[in-house]
C-alpha positions, 0 to 999 in steps of 0.5 A: 835549487834554481832551474839553471842548477837543475839543467847543469848535469845535462849540459855538462854531459853534452859538453863532454860528449861534444869532445868526440867530434874532434878525433880521427886516429887511435892513440892510448891515453894515460889514465887520469891521476890527480897529484900535486905540482909536477915534479915537486916531491913535498906536494905530492900525496901519500901513496899507500899499497894494500897491507898484505895479509889479514881480512880484506874487509878492513882494507881502508882501515888498515891503509889508514894505520900506515899513513901519517895523520889518517885514522879510521874509527871502525864502529863495527858496522862497515861504513855505518857510524864510522868516522874518518879523520884527517889531521883532526878533521873528520865526519860525525858518526851519522849526519855530517859530510866527510871531511876527506871525500873518496874517489873510487878512480872517477867516482866521488863519494862524500857520506862516510857511511857509503865508503868502502871498507874493502879495497876492491882490486884498487892497487893503491890509496893516495892521501891528499892532505890540506884544504888546497886539495879543493883547487884540484878536485870537484868533491872535496873536503876541508881536510883533503881527498882520499883516492883509490886508484886502478893499476894502469893499462899495460901492453900485455894481458895479465891476470891474478888469483889469490886465495886465503884462509884463516882462524874464526873461519876467515876465507877470501878469494879474488880473481882479475884479468886485464886485456893487453892495450897493445896494437888495439884500441880497447882494453878491459879490466874485470875482477871478482872477490869475496870474504867472510868470517865468524864473529869475534864476539860471542853471545854467551846466552844464545851460544852464538857468534855475533858480528859475522861478516860475509861479502862478495864484490866486483869491478869492471873497467873498459876503455875504448880508443876510437881516435887519435887522442880520444878515449872513452871509458865505462867503470862499473863496481858494486858490493853485497855484504850480509853481516851479523850484528853491529859489533858493540859490547858494554864498556868495562866488560869483556872485550869479546863476550856479551849476554843478551837474548837477541841479536841483529843483522847488518845488510847492505848493497852498493853499486856505482858506475861512471862514463868517461870522456878524455880528450888530448888537445894541443896544450892540455887534456880535457876530461869529463866524468859522469857517475851515479852511486847508490847505497842501501843499509837495509836491514840493520837491527840490533839489541843492546842491554843498557842502563842496568839490564834494560833491552834497547832495540834499534831498527834502521834503514838508510840509503843514498843515491848520488849523481855527480858530473865533473869536467877537468882540464889540466895542462903543464903550467895550470888546471881547472874544472866544474863540478856538480853533484846531487843526492837524496838521502833517506832513512827510517828509524825504530826504537824500542826500550824495554818493550816500549816504543820510543821513536818511530821517524824517517827523514829525507835529505836532498843535497846539491853542490856546485863547484868551480875550481883551479890553480896555475904554476908561475916561475918568478925566479930560478928555482922557485915556483908559485901555485895560486888556487882558488875554489868556489863552492855553492852547497844547498840542502833541503830536509824533511823529518816525519815523526809518529812516535813519541809525537806526530809531526812533520817539519821542513828545513832548508838552507844554502852555503857559499864558500870562496876558498883561495890558497897559495903555495910557495916552493923552493926546489934545491935540486931534482929530489930536494924541495921546501914548500909553503902553503896557505888556504882555507877549507869548507864543509857544509852544514846539514841537519840532525835526523834524530831529534824531534825539535825542529829549532835544533836539527839544523848545524852550521858549516865547518870552515878552517883557515891555516897552512903547512910547511913540507920539506922532502928530500932523498939524500945522495948515497943514503937510499933514503926518501923522506918528507916532513910536514907541520901544519896549523889550522884555525877552525870555526864552527867545528861539528860535534855529534852528541847524544843526550844533548839536551838536559831533563828532555823526555827523549834522547836528542841526538844531534850536532852542535857547533863548537865556536873554535878549534885549533889543530897543530901537527907534525907528519914524517913519512920515509922509506930507507932501503939500507942493503938490497931487498930490505926496506924500512918504511916509517910513518908518524904523526902527532896531532894537537886537536884542541877545542879553543872555544866551546860552551855547551849550549844547554848547560853552560859548561865550558869544554874549552881546551879539551881534545876534539872528539873522535881525533886521535893524538897522533899515530905511526907505523914501522914496517921492516921487510925482506923482499927479493924478487923470488925466494924466501921473504919476511916482514914485520910491523908495529902501528900506533894510535894515540889517545882518542876521546869520544866525547867533548868532556874527555870523559875516561870511560869514553876515551880509548888510551894509545895502543900499539898492534904488532903483525907479521908475515913470511913466505916464498915467492916464485915467478908466478906467485907467492905463498905467504903465512901472516899474523895480526895483533900478535900481542893480542892487544885489547882496545876499542876501535870506536866508542858509542858514548850514548849507550856506553858501548864499544866496538872491540878491535880484532884480536889475535888472528892468523891465516895463510895466503896463495897468490898467482899471477900471469 
């Protein structure tokens, strides 16, 4: 990158610190939460509370099951190998950026392998749909942005303790405290938690479970208001996981049994921190956030039995360090910002097939992103709001791969890409609770490099771009105790990124890489509603139907056409229905069912690499009192057998969790 871009983070930091010179009295400021246009319900993100009961290590996946159009294919090694799709747009398992980056309050994450699978003590997940999210966030994808948000500061101090346990040796604990913000210029929130369980998969040769899970995590957020209209914040969080082997079983065999002579481990460490400055000005709020995150997967190793009985051993280490600076200015009528990030990803891979080394390689990828973004609201006539927006993004990557087996070689590649992404939203407001909005805009996801191919001419893949729109209608009919939002969308995608194994026929090695499909089309419908027919009873519905189609895709190596096939890793839809009786105190109960549509894990729609649609049933019940509650819960009550992800290259799948049960005690004050 040019020297100007390299100096940009320092300049942004000084610009944020300069705000401190303009303050003189104490005032508590609201937490920063990016939303849609104020008061327009159809443009707001979907807010999902953590799912009650179950393993907290699957918190983000559980939240996705209860969100229309949001899906996570859990590959059994936490973030490593998982794919996250929103409206049919997602990351590839190992090499591409995410189509829907995650914010941990003010800390952005772009690579899916660094995403948290647990939710720490964040109290809700906000799902911002559509590529026009890039006009409101610095780190944005072509599908949207996911936010994990903290509870706001309160006047009074509070605390919470929870413990739970269940079958498969499941245990979890959590504790958090929050100081009061009344009559003081500072407040502090701190939490610690952990969870673990035995594996769901049994190795019948070693007579041991395979995929055990153990993790501990903590988070601290401190806010200081030295003067009127000025707030300084420090946000620190981290997680340490020490897991068993990646949960993989041969396709077509038992879902929770394997027969092999060696097992592995999957250990990772994650840490992140940010320094924030918020300054209230006469007509708006200026914020600056400087963050750093670090992820390290080491060791990751496993043994699979493939191709009729041969041992295939893999040992992988992978890390990523990311610096980001984001400055935003928000008013009631317009908003804008500047974003810069720089990351370095390192990886090393050793693979041994039936005792013979077949790959020993390493790679380094340096990525840089600069973005300018903004939007404004105009009222051309009574009841109408027009919101034009624009995002300009520059992305650059530099890639080096070093190989010693099967050949000795080093190659370098680099490229840069630009995107100018306008958007326009027109909203008709009928009353305070009913509105109809139309949005058109474009999305962009950078290209990149595949690290598991020795072919320098095949390592690069192009950026993924889309253009399209949605119509959304939101209403709360009077007297019905019902709120709902319905959306329909259509996106046309160019250079859809697809990751594939054994991509080159008759090659002497497995060329595992990403290719681009020329064209894809995404059509879908979403419905989210909450109905409260009587006091303390709620019925929550989320439903999406998605048609994700590769409209133009010819295999670049065989010439075979896969046009009109379903996009891989993207389900044909999802849904959830939750019925809950929940008084303030006393007995409570709830039951829910979630549905995931058919998912293909290759572009050929191979039946062996497909998970047909399935449904999961869960329930909970308990007793609530003034300072807490005691509850029991059950998950996958029908003991449905399914794969949460499939890895076609080795013909293995990750089985979903079987029937589980447990009990939990929550105390708060």
